[in-house]
FIDO-256367 format. One line per field, with one value per residue (C-alpha): x, y, z; residue in three letters. Coordinates in pm, 1 decimal, padded with zeros to 6 digits. Each point is the difference from the previous one (the first is absolute). Layout:
east (X_...)
north (Y_...)
up (Z_...)
aa (ala_...)
% end
This chain:
east (-00700.5_00284.9_00320.8_00327.8_00362.4_00124.1_00351.7_00010.1_00376.3_00278.3_00181.1_-00018.0_-00285.6_-00178.5_-00092.4_-00242.5_-00331.3_-00345.7_-00266.7_-00359.3_-00015.8_-00289.5_00029.5_-00138.0_-00187.5_00232.9_00097.3_-00018.8_00213.9_00023.9_-00143.6_-00039.9_00155.1_-00080.9_00325.7_00001.6_00378.5_00277.7_00358.7_00293.2_00326.6_00341.1_-00047.7_-00270.1_00270.8_00185.5_-00313.2_-00070.5_00348.7_-00004.9_00277.1_-00248.9_-00186.3_-00376.1_-00232.6_-00119.6_-00234.1_-00025.6_-00115.6_00277.1_-00010.6_00047.1_-00217.0_-00326.9_-00278.3_-00372.3_-00344.2_-00126.2_-00284.4_-00049.6_00081.3_00061.0_-00103.0_00170.0_00111.6_-00111.7_00223.2_-00086.1_-00322.2_-00116.3_00083.1_00308.2_00299.8_00305.4_00360.9_00262.7_00354.0_00218.6_-00287.8_00061.3_-00277.3_-00080.2_00014.5_-00379.7_-00316.3_-00131.3_00159.9_-00060.4_00237.5_00036.3_-00144.9_00296.9_00215.5_-00217.1_-00029.5_-00272.2_00097.7_-00047.4_-00228.7_00274.9_00215.2_-00109.5_00001.0_00281.3_00214.5_-00068.9_00084.2_00319.9_00114.0_-00099.4_00287.6_00261.4_-00131.5_-00027.1_00348.5_00132.4_-00182.2_00162.7_00341.7_00007.0_-00201.8_00073.5_00294.0_00219.2_-00176.3_00119.9_00028.8_00100.2_00367.4_00048.0_00154.3_-00143.9_00068.7_-00293.3_00077.8_-00234.1_-00122.8_-00231.2_-00179.3_-00330.3_00128.2_00298.1_-00214.0_-00205.4_00315.2_00153.8_-00312.3_-00072.3_00368.1_00049.0_-00314.2_00151.8_00306.3_00241.6_00253.2_-00080.8_00254.3_-00154.9_00146.2_-00173.8_00069.3_-00046.2_00002.1_-00368.9_-00065.9_00240.5_-00219.6_-00305.1_00175.6_00137.6_-00344.8_-00124.5_00251.3_00341.8_00255.0_00284.2_-00030.0_00245.2_-00011.9_00100.9_00072.9_00254.3_00139.0_00127.0_-00284.7_00199.1_00275.7_-00257.6_-00170.3_00325.3_00065.0_-00346.9_00012.6_00365.7_00086.3_-00274.0_-00209.1_-00363.0_-00209.9_-00203.8_-00008.0_-00335.7_00081.9_-00274.8_00246.1_00195.6_00288.4_00118.4_00032.0_00142.4_00248.5_00052.0_-00292.5_00190.8_00286.8_-00255.0_-00065.6_00154.9_00118.6_-00308.6_-00215.8_-00289.1_-00024.1_-00364.5_-00043.3_-00378.3_00014.9_00210.8_-00087.9_00347.0_00002.1_00039.8_00298.9_00182.0_00295.9_-00055.9_00297.0_-00118.3_00362.8_00004.8_-00233.1_00266.6_00272.5_-00191.8_-00087.1_-00212.9_-00290.3_-00353.9_-00174.7_-00364.6_-00222.3_-00351.1_-00326.3_-00341.3_-00196.5_00176.7_-00054.2_-00377.8_-00044.1_-00177.2_-00326.4_00089.2_00330.0_-00175.0_-00250.0_00268.4_00223.9_-00296.4_-00107.0_00355.8_00012.9_-00342.5_00091.4_00300.9_-00183.8_-00305.0_00208.5_00212.6_00335.4_00014.4_-00145.0_-00067.5_00055.4_-00145.4_00216.0_-00155.7_-00349.3_-00091.7_-00318.4_00004.1_-00001.5_00323.0_00192.9_00265.3_00092.4_00009.1_00246.0_00222.3_00015.5_00074.8_00266.0_00180.1_00016.7_-00214.1_-00217.9_00051.0_-00215.7_-00324.2_-00206.6_-00344.2_-00223.7_-00361.9_-00234.5)
north (-00599.7_-00157.9_-00178.5_00183.5_-00043.3_00278.5_00091.8_00196.9_-00033.8_-00100.0_-00332.9_-00369.6_-00187.0_-00007.5_00373.1_-00088.3_00003.5_-00085.5_00245.1_00098.4_00329.5_00208.0_00098.1_00347.6_00114.2_00086.1_00363.5_00205.2_-00162.1_-00328.3_-00348.7_-00280.9_-00327.3_-00342.5_-00186.3_-00353.9_-00027.6_00212.6_00015.3_-00086.9_00188.5_00037.4_00376.8_-00070.1_-00151.6_00329.2_00186.6_-00258.0_00038.5_00373.1_00032.4_00187.9_00222.2_00014.1_00174.3_-00249.2_-00178.2_-00097.3_-00278.0_-00134.4_-00136.3_00165.5_-00178.1_-00189.9_-00101.6_-00025.1_00147.2_00343.4_00007.6_00376.2_00309.9_00349.7_00329.7_00107.1_-00354.2_-00038.9_-00273.8_-00272.6_-00150.6_-00249.8_-00350.7_00088.8_-00239.2_00209.1_-00020.3_00244.5_00031.0_00241.0_00117.2_-00097.8_-00166.0_-00314.4_-00258.1_00022.2_-00152.0_00335.6_00337.3_00341.7_00117.7_00297.0_-00104.9_00165.5_-00298.3_-00292.9_-00168.0_-00223.0_-00361.3_-00200.7_-00302.5_-00225.2_00079.4_-00142.3_00197.2_-00206.9_00052.3_00369.8_00038.3_-00201.1_00205.1_00362.4_00130.8_-00235.6_00009.8_00377.5_00021.9_-00232.5_00199.9_00332.2_-00160.8_-00168.1_00251.2_00338.2_00014.7_-00186.8_-00094.9_-00363.5_-00097.5_-00305.1_-00082.6_00163.0_-00199.2_00061.3_-00114.1_-00071.7_-00040.7_-00226.4_-00149.7_-00247.1_00269.2_00159.7_00281.2_-00204.2_-00276.1_00260.1_00179.5_-00324.3_-00091.3_00340.5_00086.4_-00330.2_00079.3_00339.2_-00182.8_00061.6_-00245.6_-00039.6_-00081.1_-00069.0_-00031.7_-00231.0_-00136.9_-00371.9_-00259.9_-00049.9_00371.3_-00009.5_-00259.9_00218.4_00310.8_-00195.0_-00133.2_00362.4_00107.4_00060.2_-00136.5_-00002.1_-00059.9_00111.8_-00136.9_00309.8_-00194.5_-00216.9_00225.5_00351.0_00129.6_00285.3_-00236.2_-00243.3_00267.9_00098.2_-00366.6_-00048.4_00314.6_-00055.5_00332.5_00202.5_00019.5_00113.0_00286.9_00025.2_-00148.1_-00027.9_-00012.1_-00050.0_-00139.9_00315.6_-00009.5_-00351.5_00040.8_00355.0_00105.0_-00338.4_00078.2_00294.8_-00242.3_-00190.7_00303.0_00090.6_00366.7_00228.1_-00284.0_00059.7_-00111.7_-00011.3_-00035.9_-00061.1_-00178.1_-00072.0_-00346.7_-00037.5_00354.0_00352.9_00102.1_00273.6_00228.7_00009.2_00178.3_00137.4_00008.7_-00379.4_00023.3_00188.1_-00246.5_-00309.2_00126.2_00317.2_-00202.3_00111.5_-00078.3_00053.3_-00086.8_-00005.7_-00063.5_-00107.4_00291.8_00255.5_-00205.2_-00034.9_00366.3_00097.0_-00184.1_-00054.1_-00166.5_-00235.5_-00098.1_-00055.2_-00205.5_-00211.5_-00061.3_-00111.0_-00230.8_-00148.1_-00070.2_-00208.0_-00189.2_-00067.6_-00123.3_-00229.9_00189.1_00048.9_-00256.3_00083.6_-00307.5_00028.4_-00210.0_00110.0_00052.3_00095.1_00109.1_00358.1_-00105.7_-00207.5_00305.8_-00038.8_-00346.0_00150.0_00276.8_-00260.0_-00204.7_00313.6_00131.1_-00335.3_-00019.5_-00316.6_00136.8_00022.3_00193.6_00163.7_-00054.9_00121.8_00039.8_-00111.8_00216.2)
up (-04806.1_-00189.0_00099.7_-00048.6_00113.4_00211.6_00127.6_00322.4_00049.1_-00240.2_00048.8_-00089.1_-00166.8_00336.3_-00030.5_-00285.8_00181.9_-00141.7_00097.6_-00085.1_-00186.1_-00109.1_-00367.0_-00046.1_-00304.8_-00286.4_-00011.3_-00319.4_-00270.6_00192.2_-00041.3_00255.0_-00105.5_00145.4_-00041.2_-00158.1_00023.7_00146.3_-00116.3_00227.5_-00051.9_00165.7_00034.5_00258.6_00229.5_-00015.7_00118.8_00269.9_00139.2_-00023.2_-00256.2_-00207.5_00248.9_-00000.5_00252.4_00263.7_00009.1_-00369.5_-00230.1_-00216.5_-00350.3_-00343.7_-00252.4_-00039.2_-00224.7_00048.6_-00076.5_00052.9_00250.4_00044.1_-00207.9_00131.1_-00154.1_-00313.9_-00110.6_-00362.3_-00149.0_00254.4_00129.5_00264.2_-00106.4_-00206.2_00030.9_00086.5_00121.5_00119.0_00124.7_00205.1_00222.6_00370.7_00202.5_-00193.1_00290.7_00052.2_-00119.9_-00112.8_-00060.5_-00150.9_-00268.4_-00231.8_-00330.3_-00171.0_00099.2_-00111.2_-00331.1_-00144.4_-00000.6_-00322.6_00039.7_-00118.1_00306.7_00342.9_00328.5_00137.0_-00313.3_00012.8_00368.7_-00051.3_-00303.6_00023.5_00208.2_-00142.3_-00352.7_-00017.6_00148.5_-00264.5_-00270.8_00088.2_00057.8_-00341.9_-00203.1_00156.8_00242.1_-00247.7_-00330.2_-00053.7_-00363.6_-00198.3_00040.2_00348.0_00274.4_00344.1_00356.5_00227.6_00372.0_00200.6_-00331.0_00164.5_00204.9_-00082.8_-00216.3_-00119.7_-00161.5_-00186.0_-00115.5_-00128.5_-00200.8_-00141.2_-00074.0_-00189.0_-00207.2_-00083.9_-00146.1_00286.3_00142.6_00368.1_00275.7_00335.6_00347.8_00243.2_00349.9_-00069.1_-00283.0_00040.9_-00050.7_-00298.1_-00170.5_00051.5_-00141.6_-00293.6_-00080.2_00003.5_-00256.5_00161.3_-00246.1_00258.1_00381.0_00261.9_00355.3_00194.6_00316.5_-00172.5_-00276.8_-00046.2_-00214.5_-00155.9_-00109.6_-00134.7_-00203.4_-00152.3_-00095.2_-00139.7_-00209.1_-00106.5_00144.0_-00161.2_00318.7_00025.5_-00139.5_00318.6_00348.3_00182.0_00368.1_00265.3_00257.1_00100.6_00253.9_-00068.3_-00378.8_00000.2_-00131.7_-00178.9_-00226.5_-00147.4_-00098.5_-00216.7_-00224.7_-00328.9_-00044.6_00011.2_00127.2_00244.3_00362.4_00119.2_00369.0_00067.3_00333.6_00309.8_00118.4_00166.8_00140.7_-00144.3_-00212.9_00201.7_-00059.6_-00374.2_-00148.5_-00340.9_-00115.3_-00020.4_-00300.7_-00197.7_00115.1_-00113.4_-00346.6_-00000.7_00136.5_00054.9_00336.7_00104.0_00294.1_-00144.3_00179.2_-00143.4_00153.3_-00217.0_-00315.2_00061.3_00122.1_-00328.6_-00069.2_-00366.4_00094.2_00241.0_-00262.5_-00266.6_00239.5_00107.5_-00351.0_-00087.8_00293.4_-00055.9_-00361.6_00082.6_00263.6_-00213.2_-00293.0_00218.6_-00052.3_00377.3_00238.5_00365.7_00208.2_00345.9_00235.5_00324.9_00127.3_00358.5_00164.4_00108.2_00370.3_-00067.9_-00126.8_00263.7_-00130.9_-00351.0_00110.8_00166.7_-00325.9_-00211.2_00238.1_00017.7_-00383.0_00008.7_-00279.3_-00377.9_-00237.8_00124.9_00313.3_00097.7_00302.8_-00030.1_00214.7)
aa (met_ala_lys_ala_ile_arg_ile_his_gln_thr_gly_gly_pro_glu_val_leu_gln_met_glu_asp_ile_glu_thr_pro_lys_pro_ala_lys_gly_glu_val_thr_ile_arg_his_his_ala_ile_gly_leu_asn_phe_ile_glu_ile_tyr_phe_arg_lys_gly_ala_tyr_pro_ala_pro_leu_pro_phe_thr_pro_gly_asn_glu_gly_ala_gly_gln_ile_ile_ala_val_gly_lys_gly_val_lys_thr_phe_lys_val_gly_asp_arg_val_ala_tyr_ala_ala_met_pro_gly_ser_tyr_ala_gln_glu_arg_asn_ile_asp_ala_arg_tyr_ile_val_lys_leu_pro_lys_glu_ile_ser_tyr_glu_thr_ala_ala_ala_met_met_leu_lys_gly_leu_thr_ala_gln_tyr_leu_leu_arg_arg_thr_phe_lys_val_lys_lys_gly_asp_thr_ile_leu_val_his_ala_ala_ala_gly_gly_val_gly_leu_ile_leu_cys_gln_trp_ala_lys_ala_leu_gly_ala_thr_val_ile_gly_thr_val_gly_ser_glu_glu_lys_gly_lys_ile_ala_lys_lys_ala_gly_ala_lys_his_ile_ile_leu_tyr_asn_glu_glu_asn_phe_ala_glu_arg_val_asn_glu_ile_thr_lys_gly_lys_lys_cys_asp_val_val_tyr_asp_gly_val_gly_lys_ala_thr_phe_pro_gly_ser_leu_asp_cys_leu_arg_pro_met_gly_thr_phe_val_ser_phe_gly_ser_ala_ser_gly_gln_ile_asp_ala_phe_asn_ile_gly_ile_leu_gln_gln_lys_gly_ser_leu_phe_ala_thr_arg_pro_thr_leu_phe_his_tyr_ile_ala_lys_arg_glu_asp_leu_asp_ala_met_ala_lys_asp_leu_phe_lys_val_val_lys_asn_gly_thr_val_lys_ile_pro_ile_his_gly_arg_trp_lys_leu_glu_asp_val_ala_gln_ala_his_glu_ala_leu_glu_ser_arg_gln_thr_thr_gly_ala_ala_val_leu_ile_pro)
% end
């Protein structure tokens, strides 16, 4: 028997219940992982509340890191004892779990379990945003909303290393200091300033090549006003609520803009893409280009407290659960 968090009805943090769960033998193509650390992400709040529907009951969580303790038939690239990590596979809030081996990657010895659990979802997201959705290059000017958040801090560091000028929006001066240290050249306090007007001032009217927006409703359509003609609006999250009533004609009016709503699962659908993305991420973490600060650690049984902190914007950077 192993401990797992189960949700039997959607709602507040109190619906996160710790239960004893029997872990079955791994099916064909699966492995059983004993978690050493579990990632904590805002998307799990959407699932808990029912904004993203899931069949009840379910175990939330989307990333983790640990050791393989059992291997199913047909698995040839992994063995018992391997250190592994994964992202975008629901069911991680548990001491143990079975998972399709297709979605796990071997973890380099230089990267700890906690670091891996804190970075897989956010780091792979940053990788596809910067290297595939819009290929950031030297000389680009980019806007990162929620620059002191988990994905935001990685975007700031990595984009600066690629030679881009990073403008970051944050909710407080303290978060501004954190984002600036991570590589944002300019900071905008979105609660006190009109961020679109400030972007125009900072860039002397040239505006940005790309906007990375994980906030959603509160920053739309202002994000479009931050883009130069033929710039790219990348909406990869909706922390403030979903963008609704999107009128595609607005893209033409604001400068023949491009807009996309990507998700990690599509970018890692091919095994070779997952391997290449993970290799790229591990490289920048190992060489110190991207640091993964863990600002919150909670025991698995204290997950409700963790959700409260996450939801009230008390956290910066990454947070993990320890099973």
